[in-house]
C-alpha positions in Angstrom: 31.5 -2.0 -13.4 28.6 -3.6 -12.1 28.3 -2.7 -8.3 26.9 -5.3 -6.5 24.9 -4.7 -2.4 26.1 -7.0 -0.5 24.1 -6.6 2.8 25.1 -8.7 5.9 23.3 -7.4 9.3 22.7 -9.2 12.8 19.5 -8.7 14.4 19.3 -10.2 17.6 15.6 -11.4 17.5 13.6 -12.9 20.2 13.4 -16.5 18.1 17.9 -16.2 19.0 16.5 -15.6 23.2 14.8 -19.4 23.8 12.4 -19.4 20.6 9.9 -22.4 21.1 10.4 -24.3 17.7 7.6 -26.2 18.1 4.3 -25.9 20.1 0.7 -27.0 19.8 -0.7 -25.8 16.7 -3.8 -23.9 16.9 -7.1 -25.0 15.5 -7.9 -21.8 14.1 -5.3 -22.3 11.5 -7.0 -24.5 9.7 -8.0 -23.2 6.6 -11.8 -23.8 6.6 -12.0 -22.0 9.9 -14.0 -18.9 8.9 -13.2 -15.0 10.2 -17.0 -14.0 11.6 -16.3 -10.0 12.6 -15.6 -8.4 16.0 -19.0 -8.2 16.6 -19.5 -11.8 17.0 -16.4 -11.3 20.1 -18.1 -8.6 22.1 -20.9 -11.2 22.9 -18.6 -12.3 25.5 -16.2 -9.6 25.8 -18.3 -7.0 26.2 -15.6 -4.8 28.1 -12.3 -5.8 26.3 -14.9 -4.9 22.9 -15.8 -1.1 24.2 -12.2 -0.6 25.1 -10.9 -1.8 21.9 -12.6 0.5 20.2 -11.1 3.4 21.9 -7.9 2.4 20.3 -5.9 3.7 17.3 -6.0 0.1 15.7 -10.0 0.3 16.9 -10.2 3.5 14.9 -8.1 2.3 12.0 -10.7 2.8 9.5 -14.3 3.9 9.2 -16.9 5.1 7.0 -16.4 8.8 6.1 -19.1 9.8 8.5 -19.2 13.4 10.5 -18.6 11.1 13.5 -15.8 8.9 12.4 -13.9 12.2 11.1 -11.6 14.8 12.5 -13.3 17.6 10.1 -16.4 17.3 11.2 -15.3 19.7 14.1 -12.8 21.8 12.5 -13.0 24.9 9.9 -12.0 22.8 7.2 -8.8 23.7 5.2 -7.9 23.9 1.8 -5.0 21.9 0.0 -3.6 23.8 -2.9 -1.0 21.9 -5.0 1.2 24.6 -6.4 2.9 22.6 -8.6 -0.3 21.5 -10.7 -2.7 24.1 -9.9 -5.4 22.5 -8.2 -6.9 23.2 -5.0 -9.1 20.4 -2.9 -12.1 21.3 -0.4 -13.6 18.8 1.7 -17.1 19.8 2.9 -19.9 17.9 4.4 -23.8 17.5 3.2 -25.7 15.8 5.7 -23.2 13.3 7.1 -21.8 12.7 4.1 -18.4 13.9 3.0 -17.1 15.0 -0.4 -13.6 16.4 -1.7 -14.0 19.0 -4.5 -11.2 19.5 -6.5 -10.9 22.8 -8.6 -8.8 25.0 -11.0 -9.2 28.9 -10.7 -7.8 31.0 -13.6 -8.9 34.9 -12.9 -11.9 35.0 -11.6 -13.0 31.9 -13.6 -13.3 28.3 -12.1 -11.8 26.7 -15.6 -12.4 23.0 -13.6 -14.3 21.3 -11.3 -14.5 17.9 -10.2 -16.6 16.7 -6.8 -16.4 13.1 -5.1 -17.8 11.2 -2.9 -15.0 10.1 0.6 -16.6 6.8 1.1 -13.7 6.1 3.9 -11.5 7.6 6.2 -8.3 5.7 7.3 -6.7 6.6 10.1 -7.3 6.9 14.1 -7.1 10.6 14.0 -4.2 10.2 16.3 -1.6 11.5 13.5 -3.7 11.6 10.3 -7.0 11.0 8.7 -6.9 10.1 4.9 -9.9 9.7 2.6 -10.9 7.1 0.3 -13.4 6.5 -2.5 -15.3 3.3 -3.9 -16.6 3.0 -7.4 -17.7 -0.6 -8.2 -15.9 -1.9 -5.2 -12.6 -0.6 -6.3 -10.3 1.6 -3.6 -8.5 5.0 -4.2 -6.8 7.0 -2.1 -8.0 10.9 -2.5 -5.4 13.8 -2.6 -6.3 15.0 1.0 -5.0 14.3 4.8 -5.3 16.0 8.0 -2.5 15.8 9.9 -4.1 16.1 13.1 -0.4 16.8 15.8 -0.2 19.7 13.7 -3.5 20.9 12.9 -2.9 21.3 9.4 -4.4 19.8 5.8 -1.5 18.8 3.3 -1.7 16.2 0.6 -1.1 12.5 1.3 2.5 11.2 1.8 3.8 10.8 -1.9 1.7 13.2 -3.2 4.3 16.2 -2.6 6.7 17.5 -4.6 4.5 16.8 -7.9 3.8 13.5 -7.8 0.2 14.4 -7.3 -1.6 11.1 -8.6 -5.3 12.9 -7.5 -7.6 10.2 -7.4 -5.9 7.3 -9.0 -3.7 5.5 -6.7 -5.1 2.2 -6.0 -5.2 0.9 -2.8 -4.3 -2.9 -2.6 -4.3 -5.9 -0.5 -1.2 -5.4 1.3 -1.8 -1.5 2.1 -5.3 -2.8 3.1 -4.6 -5.8 5.0 -2.8 -3.7 7.5 -5.0 -0.6 7.8 -7.7 -3.0 8.6 -9.2 -6.0 8.8 -9.1 -8.7 6.5 -11.8 -7.5 3.8 -12.9 -9.5 1.1 -10.3 -8.9 -1.5 -11.3 -10.0 -4.9 -8.2 -12.0 -5.8 -7.9 -11.3 -9.8 -7.8 -7.7 -9.3 -5.3 -5.5 -7.5 -7.9 -2.9 -5.5 -10.7 -4.5 -5.6 -13.1 -5.8 -2.6 -16.4 -7.5 -2.0 -16.7 -6.4 1.5 -14.8 -3.8 3.4 -14.4 -4.3 7.5 -14.2 -0.8 9.7 -11.5 -1.2 11.5 -8.8 -3.7 12.9 -10.7 -6.0 14.3 -10.0 -8.5 17.0 -9.3 -11.8 14.7 -6.4 -10.0 13.0 -4.3 -10.4 16.9 -6.6 -13.5 17.6 -6.7 -15.4 14.3 -10.6 -16.3 12.6 -12.9 -16.8 15.1 -15.5 -18.8 14.0 -14.5 -22.2 15.8 -14.1 -20.6 19.4 -18.0 -19.2 18.8 -19.0 -22.5 17.8 -17.3 -24.3 20.9 -18.6 -21.7 23.9 -21.9 -21.4 22.2 -22.0 -25.5 22.5 -20.6 -24.9 26.5 -17.1 -25.6 25.8 -14.9 -24.1 28.9 -11.7 -24.4 29.6 -10.0 -22.8 32.5 -7.6 -20.7 30.5 -5.5 -19.8 34.1 -4.5 -23.3 33.6 -4.7 -24.2 30.3 -4.1 -23.0 26.7 -7.7 -22.8 25.0 -6.6 -24.2 21.2 -9.7 -22.6 19.7 -8.5 -19.4 19.3 -5.3 -17.8 19.5 -4.2 -15.5 22.7 -1.0 -13.8 21.8 0.1 -13.5 25.8 0.6 -17.8 25.2 2.6 -17.7 22.3 6.4 -18.1 22.2 8.1 -14.6 22.2 9.1 -14.7 18.9 6.0 -15.7 17.6 4.4 -13.5 19.9 6.9 -10.4 18.5 5.9 -11.6 14.8 1.6 -11.0 15.7 2.6 -7.1 16.3 5.5 -7.0 13.7 3.1 -8.1 10.7 1.9 -4.6 10.8 4.6 -2.7 13.1 7.3 -3.4 10.7 6.8 -1.6 7.6 9.2 -1.8 4.7 9.2 -3.5 1.4 7.4 -6.7 1.3 8.1 -10.2 -0.4 5.5 -13.0 0.2 6.8 -16.0 -0.4 5.3 -18.7 -3.0 1.3 -19.3 -2.4 0.6 -17.1 0.4 -0.7 -13.4 0.1 -1.0 -10.6 2.3 -4.4 -12.1 4.3 -2.3 -15.4 4.5 -0.4 -14.2 7.9 -2.6 -15.4 11.2 -1.4 -15.0 14.9 0.6 -18.0 16.0 2.0 -18.5 12.6 6.1 -17.1 11.9 5.7 -14.3 9.9 8.9 -15.6 7.7 6.6 -18.0 6.5 4.5 -16.1 5.0 6.8 -12.8 3.9 10.0 -11.6 4.2 9.9 -7.4 5.0 12.9 -5.5 3.9 14.2 -1.7 5.2 17.2 0.2 3.2 19.7 0.6 6.4 22.2 3.3 5.7 25.7 3.7 7.3 26.1 6.3 10.3 22.2 6.9 9.9 19.4 7.2 13.0 16.3 8.2 10.8 13.2 6.1 10.6 10.5 5.3 9.0 6.4 5.7 10.7 5.9 2.4 11.1 8.5 0.8 12.0 8.4 0.2 16.1 9.5 -3.6 15.8 12.6 -2.8 13.7 13.8 0.1 15.8 12.8 -1.6 19.5 15.0 -4.6 18.0 18.2 -2.4 18.1 17.1 -1.8 21.9 19.6 -2.7 25.3 16.3 -3.7 26.8 15.4 -6.4 23.9 18.5 -7.5 22.8 19.3 -8.8 27.0 16.0 -9.5 28.3 12.7 -10.9 27.1 10.3 -7.8 26.2 8.4 -8.0 23.5 6.0 -5.2 22.6 3.2 -6.3 25.2 5.4 -5.4 28.2 4.5 -1.9 27.9 1.6 -1.9 25.5 -1.6 -3.0 26.4 -3.4 -3.6 22.8 -7.2 -3.5 24.2 -6.6 0.2 26.1 -6.0 3.3 24.3 -2.7 5.0 25.0 -4.4 8.3 25.5 -6.5 6.5 28.4 -3.6 5.3 30.5 -2.7 6.1 34.2 -0.3 9.0 34.1 2.7 7.0 35.0 1.9 3.8 33.4 5.1 3.4 31.1 6.9 5.1 34.1 5.9 2.1 36.2 7.1 -0.2 33.2 10.3 0.9 33.2 11.0 1.0 36.7 9.9 -2.6 37.1 13.4 -3.1 35.2 15.4 -0.3 36.1 16.1 2.6 39.0 15.0 5.7 38.4 17.1 8.2 36.5 20.2 9.6 38.4 19.5 13.1 37.3 17.7 15.0 39.9 15.4 11.0 39.4 13.8 12.5 36.2 10.1 10.4 35.5 8.3 10.8 32.5 11.4 8.1 31.0 10.0 7.8 27.6 10.8 11.7 26.7 14.3 11.0 27.3 15.1 7.2 26.1 12.0 6.8 24.0 11.8 10.5 22.5 9.1 11.6 19.5 10.6 12.3 16.5 9.8 13.0 12.8 9.8 10.2 10.6 11.8 10.2 6.7 8.4 8.6 5.0 5.4 10.5 6.7 5.3 14.7 6.9 3.7 16.4 9.2 4.0 13.9 12.2 5.9 12.6 15.3 5.7 9.7 16.6 7.6 7.7 19.6 11.2 5.9 18.9 11.0 2.4 20.0 14.7 2.1 20.0 15.3 2.6 23.5 18.2 4.0 24.6 20.9 7.0 25.8 20.0 9.4 23.1 23.1 10.7 21.0 22.0 14.3 19.7 24.9 14.6 17.5 23.5 11.7 15.3 24.0 11.8 11.5 20.0 11.8 10.5 20.5 12.8 7.0 23.7 10.5 6.0 22.1 8.6 2.7 25.1 6.5 1.9 23.2 3.3 1.2 24.5 -0.2 2.6 22.0 -2.2 1.8 18.3 -3.4 2.0 17.8 -5.8 5.3 15.1 -8.3 6.0 13.8 -7.6 9.6 12.3 -10.7 10.2 14.0 -12.9 8.4 18.1 -13.8 8.9 18.1 -16.0 5.7 16.2 -15.1 3.3 16.6 -16.4 0.1 18.3 -15.4 -2.8 15.1 -15.0 -4.8 13.5 -13.2 -2.3 16.4 -10.5 -1.5 15.7 -9.8 -5.4 12.7 -9.0 -5.8 13.3 -6.8 -2.9 15.7 -5.2 -4.9 13.3 -4.9 -8.1 9.9 -3.9 -6.0 12.3 -0.9 -4.1 13.6 0.1 -7.4 10.0 0.8 -9.0 8.2 1.9 -6.0 10.5 4.3 -4.3 13.7 5.3 -5.9 14.9 3.9 -9.3 18.7 3.8 -9.1 20.6 1.7 -11.1 22.6 0.3 -8.6 19.7 -1.7 -7.5 19.0 -3.3 -10.6 22.5 -4.9 -10.5 22.2 -5.9 -7.2 18.4 -7.8 -8.3 20.7 -9.8 -11.4 22.9 -11.0 -9.2 20.5 -12.7 -6.8 18.3 -13.5 -9.9 21.3 -15.1 -11.5 21.7 -17.3 -8.0 18.1 -18.2 -7.6 15.6 -20.5 -9.0 11.9 -20.1 -10.4 12.6 -16.7 -11.3 11.1 -16.0 -14.4 8.6 -13.3 -13.6 11.0 -11.5 -11.9 13.3 -12.1 -14.7 10.4 -10.2 -17.0 10.7 -7.5 -14.3 14.3 -7.0 -14.1 14.1 -6.7 -17.8 11.4 -4.3 -18.4 12.2 -2.3 -15.4 15.9 -2.4 -17.2 14.3 -0.7 -20.5 16.0 -3.9 -22.1 13.6 -5.0 -24.6 16.0 -7.4 -26.7 17.1 -8.9 -23.5 13.5 -9.7 -22.4 12.2 -11.0 -25.6 15.7 -13.5 -26.5 14.9 -14.3 -22.3 11.5 -15.3 -23.1 12.0 -17.2 -26.4 15.1 -18.9 -25.7 13.6 -20.5 -22.0 10.8 -23.3 -21.6 9.0 -22.2 -18.3 6.8 -24.0 -16.4 4.4 -21.4 -15.3 2.5 -23.5 -12.6 4.9 -22.5 -10.1 4.1 -18.7 -10.2 0.8 -16.7 -9.0 -1.6 -16.0 -11.0 -0.5 -11.8 -10.0 3.0 -11.9 -10.9 2.0 -14.3 -14.5 -0.2 -11.9 -15.4 1.6 -8.6 -14.9 5.0 -10.5 -16.6 2.6 -11.2 -19.6 1.4 -7.9 -19.4 4.5 -6.7 -20.1 6.0 -8.9 -21.9 2.8 -8.0 -24.6 3.6 -4.6 -24.5 7.2 -5.8 -26.0 6.9 -8.2 -28.2 4.2 -5.5 -30.1 7.0 -3.0 -30.4 9.6 -5.4 -32.5 6.3 -6.4 -34.4 6.2 -10.0 -32.9 2.3 -9.5 -32.8 1.4 -12.8 -32.7 2.9 -13.9 -29.7 2.0 -10.2 -28.4 -2.0 -10.8 -28.5 -1.1 -14.6 -27.0 0.2 -12.7 -23.8 -1.9 -10.1 -23.6 -5.0 -12.1 -23.7 -3.3 -14.6 -20.8 -2.9 -11.3 -18.5 -6.4 -10.2 -19.2 -7.9 -14.0 -18.4 -5.3 -14.5 -15.3 -6.5 -11.2 -13.4 -10.3 -10.4 -15.0 -10.7 -7.3 -12.9 -7.5 -5.7 -13.2 -8.6 -2.7 -15.3 -4.7 -1.6 -16.3 -4.6 -4.8 -18.7 -7.5 -4.3 -20.5 -6.3 -0.9 -21.6 -3.2 -2.5 -22.5 -4.7 -5.2 -24.4 -7.7 -2.8 -26.1 -4.4 -0.6 -26.9 -2.7 -3.6 -29.1 -6.0 -4.2 -30.6 -6.6 -0.5 -31.4 -2.4 -0.5 -32.9 -3.8 -4.1 -35.3 -6.4 -2.1 -36.9 -9.2 -4.7 -34.6 -11.1 -1.9 -33.8 -14.7 -3.8 -32.5 -11.9 -5.9 -30.3 -10.4 -3.1 -28.9 -14.1 -1.6 -28.3 -15.0 -4.3 -26.4 -12.3 -4.3 -24.4 -12.5 -1.2 -23.7 -16.1 -1.1 -22.8 -15.2 -3.9 -20.7 -13.3 -2.1 -18.4 -15.3 0.8 -18.4 -18.1 -1.2 -16.9 -16.0 -2.3 -14.0 -14.8 1.3 -14.0 -16.4 4.2 -15.9 -13.9 6.7 -14.1 -10.3 6.4 -15.9 -9.7 8.8 -18.6 -7.6 6.8 -20.7 -10.7 4.2 -21.7 -12.6 7.3 -22.2 -9.8 9.3 -24.4 -9.0 5.7 -26.7 -13.0 5.5 -27.4 -12.9 9.1 -28.5 -10.3 8.3 -30.9 -12.0 5.3 -32.5 -15.2 7.6 -32.9 -13.0 10.0 -35.1 -12.0 7.2 -37.0 -15.4 5.7 -37.3 -16.5 9.6 -38.3 -19.1 9.7 -35.2 -17.3 13.3 -34.4 -20.6 13.6 -31.7 -19.6 10.6 -29.8 -15.9 11.6 -30.0 -16.8 15.1 -28.4 -18.7 13.4 -25.8 -15.8 10.4 -25.0 -12.7 13.5 -25.3 -14.2 16.0 -22.9 -15.8 12.9 -20.1 -11.9 12.3 -20.1 -10.7 16.3 -19.8 -13.7 16.3 -17.0 -11.7 13.5 -15.2 -8.6 15.2 -15.6 -7.7 18.6 -17.3 -4.4 18.7 -18.1 -4.7 15.1 -19.9 -2.9 15.6 -23.1 -3.6 12.1 -25.1 -7.8 13.7 -24.9 -6.6 17.8 -26.3 -4.3 15.7 -28.8 -7.1 13.6 -30.0 -9.4 16.7 -29.7 -7.3 18.4 -32.2 -6.9 15.9 -34.3 -10.9 16.0 -34.3 -11.0 19.8 -35.5 -8.7 18.8 -38.3 -10.7 16.8 -39.4 -13.9 19.5 -38.9 -11.5 22.3 -40.7 -12.6 23.8 -37.7 -9.6 26.5 -37.7 -10.9 28.1 -34.5 -11.1 24.6 -32.3 -7.4 23.7 -34.1 -5.8 27.1 -32.7 -7.4 26.5 -29.0 -6.5 23.0 -28.7 -3.1 23.7 -29.9 -2.9 26.1 -27.5 -3.9 24.3 -24.2 -1.3 21.6 -25.4 1.6 23.9 -25.2 0.4 25.2 -21.9 0.3 22.1 -20.3 3.5 21.0 -22.4 6.1 23.7 -23.7 7.9 21.1 -25.3 5.2 19.1 -26.8 6.5 18.2 -30.5 3.3 20.5 -32.1 5.3 23.3 -30.9 7.7 22.3 -34.2 
């Protein structure tokens, strides 16, 4: 029996408490107005600028120099991945931070790979994680320092055997909340033409070009009486739109973009639901929460439901929490409430907003923004899943819901029940071609995918290049498995053309060409990918295999050894080396590579 997860949830959003459905549109919402960077703001707002740089948002991302890294003033610990038998040791050389990955067997170092850290991400209030840049492609590194407990560990999502080492892509969804608006290459997932250094003024005020131009031209507006519509002042927004400014990033979850939008589309003063729906999983009798769930938790508070408070009622985004006077937050509470009756205890948040661990980030504790009389017996372990709820939109479309379940399945938890829910909502929605491809692909229903493609006349203009390219790449992969090579090649070509800088599509197209014995065309695809990022092991392994086919054994050894330098446990590279040693009648190397393959995977087919 197919089980469908329906979810009906009533949220008391601020828009239900006096939403202003229309107001004079801010002039910097025009798509011709450019972002100018926070340094322009400092010309007139130096005091606010200098104060803001000390906040968590102001320190959210920066170059990984000694001055910006929490590692600069400590004895840097080594992180051990016991499952993959790899160790990670950061070190400074002059003002540059590096991370060394290595493996020790007995007294010998059997693997060593060192990468320069380009950016630290995280203010240091909770963590510092680390990113590296190669030709504009940004990836996360397998080392995080958790400042609250003063320990180092693998980053969230890298633990329990899931260490992706240096290959986790930092796409625009991730970057857009941890940083200012970076210049993202739209035909890529994780390539940037330039990167900012921290969340800046324009994230909350919108693009500043017009405002700067008008001020430099001498235009003065008395903002105590009038609104300056050349730039957004969140304090002047209706309550619902003011709340949307904050929950754009303080509402972490599964975010589904509206048609024609990307993760840089939101400008303060917009309705967030016009850009994206953000979903969170809801559980029966469960009180756990995730790191950036402040908006969701606050909306569950009686204070929020029964008053007009928003985030800035208590928070001054221009000032670091560590710089506030001792009674700052107590005074905020006392402006509405009398002192607690139990011996007139103060420090209200310690009882009503206690710090707690989160369900997604280890080694950290954050303030629970659900203001309440806490129930210490609340069940934080019950995982009786109710459904995905859109926190910022009471009426998401069926297609939005379907995409949320598909994304949740692919990104977090691959339970079939989520695919069943997605299928239900897809059948009750329109413009769902790319989502149906995703559904059939994740369901591993290959014939269903082929039949769907062949039996539908699709208007591709309704879909984004990003969604189309992913769908076509997957179609090319599945059609090739069923020997539909002409269509497969057509689909692979389209994927590569739509998203020129997505290396994975080039590799998959190259693999297809290799399978079809179109060697020179495959080499062209691999070399194109290699020019974009020379540190991808799959490219070197495949070029090594082609060199074996062509009888160029010296080039094969160079390529395959390079793949192993990048990943000491890369089975495909060792399989190709085994093939090479057999072709060379090198019995010693054959035994060596066979032993290595079985060491990595004792159940490998070579053992039969």
